[in-house]
C-alpha positions, -999 to +999 in steps of 0.1 A: +200-650+134+191-662+100+165-684+106+152-712+081+115-711+086+104-748+084+064-741+092+037-725+080+015-722+111-020-706+107-027-669+121-054-678+147-032-715+157+006-693+160-012-665+181-034-694+207+006-708+215+020-675+219-010-667+245-001-699+262+035-697+262+028-660+277-002-674+303+023-703+313+050-675+318+032-650+339+014-679+356+048-687+369+063-653+377+032-636+386+012-660+407+041-688+413+066-662+420+091-685+401+120-678+382+114-678+348+138-704+331+119-732+348+083-720+322+105-713+298+124-745+294+084-758+298+074-739+266+107-748+245+096-788+253+059-772+245+071-756+209+097-790+201+063-812+203+047-789+187+074-789+156+075-827+158+028-827+155+036-801+122+067-832+108+097-807+110+128-830+127+137-834+159+173-823+148+163-796+123+146-781+158+178-788+172+193-769+151+181-737+155+183-737+186+220-741+186+225-715+157+207-691+178+224-702+207+255-696+191+253-653+187+255-655+223+288-668+232+301-632+230+280-622+256+285-650+278+322-643+279+313-600+286+292-615+315+315-637+331+341-608+328+316-587+344+317-611+373+352-604+372+350-565+375+328-561+402+349-582+428+382-563+411+361-529+415+351-543+454+385-551+468+400-524+450+372-494+464+359-488+433+323-489+439+325-485+480+346-451+470+324-441+448+291-451+472+311-430+499+308-402+472+275-406+469+267-400+500+289-372+511+264-350+486+234-354+511+211-323+512+180-310+523+180-285+493+170-298+465+167-332+477+146-351+453+170-343+426+199-352+450+176-386+455+179-393+418+218-384+419+231-403+441+204-434+432+220-427+400+260-428+407+255-464+427+231-474+399+260-473+376+283-483+395+270-517+411+247-521+378+222-535+398+190-514+401+176-538+431+209-535+445+202-496+451+166-496+459+169-521+485+203-499+507+208-468+499+172-463+485+156-473+520+184-452+534+175-421+512+131-427+526+145-426+564+159-392+549+126-384+536+106-389+566+135-367+588+126-329+560+093-344+559+092-352+526+067-371+508+074-412+505+055-411+469+076-383+450+110-394+468+104-434+459+101-420+423+135-410+427+150-433+441+137-457+412+146-437+386+177-425+396+183-470+403+167-477+369+191-455+348+221-471+365+203-507+358+202-486+318+237-478+317+260-492+333+283-519+318+281-539+348+243-547+348+230-576+328+203-558+311+224-536+293+244-566+288+215-584+276+201-555+249+232-554+233+238-589+227+203-597+216+210-576+185+246-582+183+268-551+187+292-536+211+286-534+244+298-498+251+286-488+215+253-495+228+260-476+258+272-445+241+244-447+214+216-452+246+230-412+254+214-393+226+171-404+246+190-410+280+202-377+286+175-355+279+154-375+301+177-370+322+181-334+325+151-337+329+140-357+356+167-337+375+149-304+363+110-321+379+130-326+410+146-300+415+113-276+410+090-302+437+116-302+460+107-291+497+122-262+510+140-271+545+170-260+567+176-293+581+182-328+576+187-356+598+221-372+588+227-398+616+220-426+591+241-413+561+272-407+585+267-441+602+272-455+568+300-429+559+318-441+587+312-480+581+326-474+544+355-452+555+363-482+582+362-512+555+402-491+542+391-492+510+382-457+505+408-440+484+408-414+461+428-433+436+406-465+442+385-447+412+410-452+383+396-486+373+365-462+368+390-439+346+407-468+328+369-480+316+363-446+308+394-444+284+389-473+269+358-463+260+369-436+242+398-454+223+372-479+209+392-506+227+375-537+222+347-550+250+364-583+265+399-559+266+380-529+279+365-549+307+398-577+315+421-545+318+398-525+342+396-555+366+431-558+364+437-523+373+410-531+403+432-558+412+464-542+413+448-510+435+434-543+461+473-547+470+475-517+480+455-519+503+460-554+517+479-584+505+455-612+490+469-648+490+465-659+452+435-687+458+419-664+476+420-639+454+406-662+424+379-672+450+368-638+449+372-636+413+343-665+406+324-667+441+326-624+444+331-606+473+317-607+505+319-582+533+310-584+571+305-549+585+276-550+609+258-521+587+235-544+566+225-520+539+263-519+530+268-555+535+244-556+512+265-539+484+297-548+497+290-586+492+287-592+453+302-601+420+321-631+406+314-652+377+290-676+403+271-645+401+262-641+366+255-680+359+217-671+366+214-650+333+235-667+316+216-696+319+180-672+313+199-663+277+208-698+269+172-708+267+156-676+259+178-679+229+165-717+222+128-708+228+132-680+201+151-699+176+127-724+178+096-693+175+116-688+140+125-715+127+084-729+136+077-694+117+054-684+148+071-657+148+067-641+113+034-652+115+027-629+137+044-599+129+028-600+096-004-582+108+019-550+116+042-561+091+021-539+063+020-509+091+057-514+100+069-491+067+084-465+088+116-454+109+093-440+131+064-473+135+089-495+132+107-478+163+072-471+182+061-507+169+095-526+190+087-497+218+052-511+229+057-549+224+091-542+249+058-522+272+038-548+265+059-581+271+066-563+308+026-559+319+021-594+302+050-613+312+060-592+342+103-595+339+125-574+326+149-597+305+118-612+284+109-578+276+143-577+259+147-609+245+117-617+230+113-580+215+150-576+205+145-609+186+108-604+172+118-571+155+158-575+146+147-587+110+126-554+104+152-532+114+171-546+089+149-544+060+141-510+070+183-506+067+183-494+105+216-499+127+210-526+147+223-506+178+187-483+167+168-510+181+189-518+215+183-487+221+150-486+222+142-522+241+163-506+269+143-474+266+107-491+269+120-528+278+141-521+311+131-490+327+091-501+324+091-535+347+092-508+385+061-495+368+039-525+365+026-540+396+030-574+392+057-574+375+097-592+393+106-555+401+074-538+408+070-566+435+105-563+448+104-525+454+072-524+468+082-554+494+114-528+501+099-496+502+070-503+516+059-476+489+028-488+466+039-491+425+012-467+419+022-439+446+057-434+433+046-447+391+034-404+382+071-395+398+092-418+383+100-393+359+127-410+342+115-441+337+082-422+323+098-402+298+126-427+288+102-445+261+082-408+251+120-401+241+131-428+221+099-427+201+094-395+195+128-396+187+121-422+161+096-402+138+118-366+143+147-393+128+169-379+155+201-396+169+188-425+142+211-447+129+216-462+094+235-492+083+262-477+062+267-513+041 
C-alpha cells in the first residue's frame, strides 16, 4: 500500500490517538464481548474527525481508504471461493472422510501426541481452530478422563493441533488474511510457513510423546459412536479425498490460487454426485449458505454444518473496515510517527522480524483479537521489510507465527475466552503445554537472527 502522508503529527499526539483506538477496541471486545467491526468503524470516524481538524480534505482521506481496500479485492474472491470449497468438500465427503480417518487413530499409547495429530488433521481439513476445539477437542478431553490423563496437557495438545490447522490450512481465514495483508499468493505463503512450522510441529510431537501416560485400556465408546454416525452419512469413501489430492497437485504445479480452489471445489461437487444427485437449485443454495447436516449428534453436526460464501462475509467486512482504518492511519502519518522511534533500532533482518513478531504478540495481549494482530502488524511493517529488501512472504510468515497462534494463550482474548468456556480448562493451566503455540514465535525470531529460510526480493 503506497500511501501518501498528509500530516506529520507529534509523537505524543500519535501515541495518544493510537492508545485511544486500542483502548476502545479492547474494551469493546474484552469487556462488552462485541465483534470488532463496530469499534473499528467508530475508530475510522474518530480518525476522519482528526483529519478534518488537521485540515486534510475528506476526499483525500476517502481516497486513502479506497486505495487500501483495493489491495484486498483479489483476496475477497479467494475468501468467497474458500466458502464454496468448504461446502463442496462437505457434500463430496472430503471433510467427513478426513474426520473419520482422524478418529480411527486414537490410541492410549502416545495419547497426547495422537491428540495433537488428530486435531492437526481436523484443523487443517476444516480450517477452523475454534470448531476443532469445540468438537473433536471436547471428545478428546472425554477420552483423557477415561484413561486418567492430565486435562491440562490434553487441552494444550488440542489447542496446539487446532491452531496448527488454523495456521496451515488453505481453508483458514487467518491464513488467507495474512497472505492478503502483505499481498502474496496464498499457496506461496503456506509453502514458506512450512520452514518454521515443520520444526515446531516435530518438537511439539516429541514433547507430547515423552509426556504421554502409559495406559493399556481406553474407553472408545464416544469415538466409536462418532465414527458410526459418520459412516451413516454415506459420505465416507476412499475417493472422497481426491479433492484434497487435486488441491495439493495444483499447488505443486504452481497453479494460481483462484484456479486451484475452483478446480478442487468442482472436483468435490462432481464426487458429491456419486453419493446423491443434488438438484441444481439446492446445490447453489449449499454453495452460498453452506451445508447443513442433522445426524442427531451435536458435535458431528457442528463439524459438518458450515461453509458457503455467506460464512465468509464476517471476515470480508472485517478486512474492508480494518484496511480502511489502516489507510487512514498511514495517510494521517500516525503509523509512520510511531514507528520512527523504532526505525533506528530496526536495521537488521533479525531485528525487524523480532519487531514484527513482538508487535503481533503485543496486539494480541492489548486488543485480544487475532485478526487485528495480523492486519495491523502487516500494515505497519510492510514498508520496513521492503526497505531491507525482504520478500513480503517473510512478513506474512512472521505475523502468522507470532499472531495467529498466540491468541489462544491470552486469557482475555477472543480465542482464550472461547476455549475456556468450551473445554472448561483455564488458559493458564494449558498454556505451558501448548507447545506448538509457544515454539512458533521463538523459531521465527531465531530463524530471523540466524538468516535461515529468509527470502530476499529479487528485483
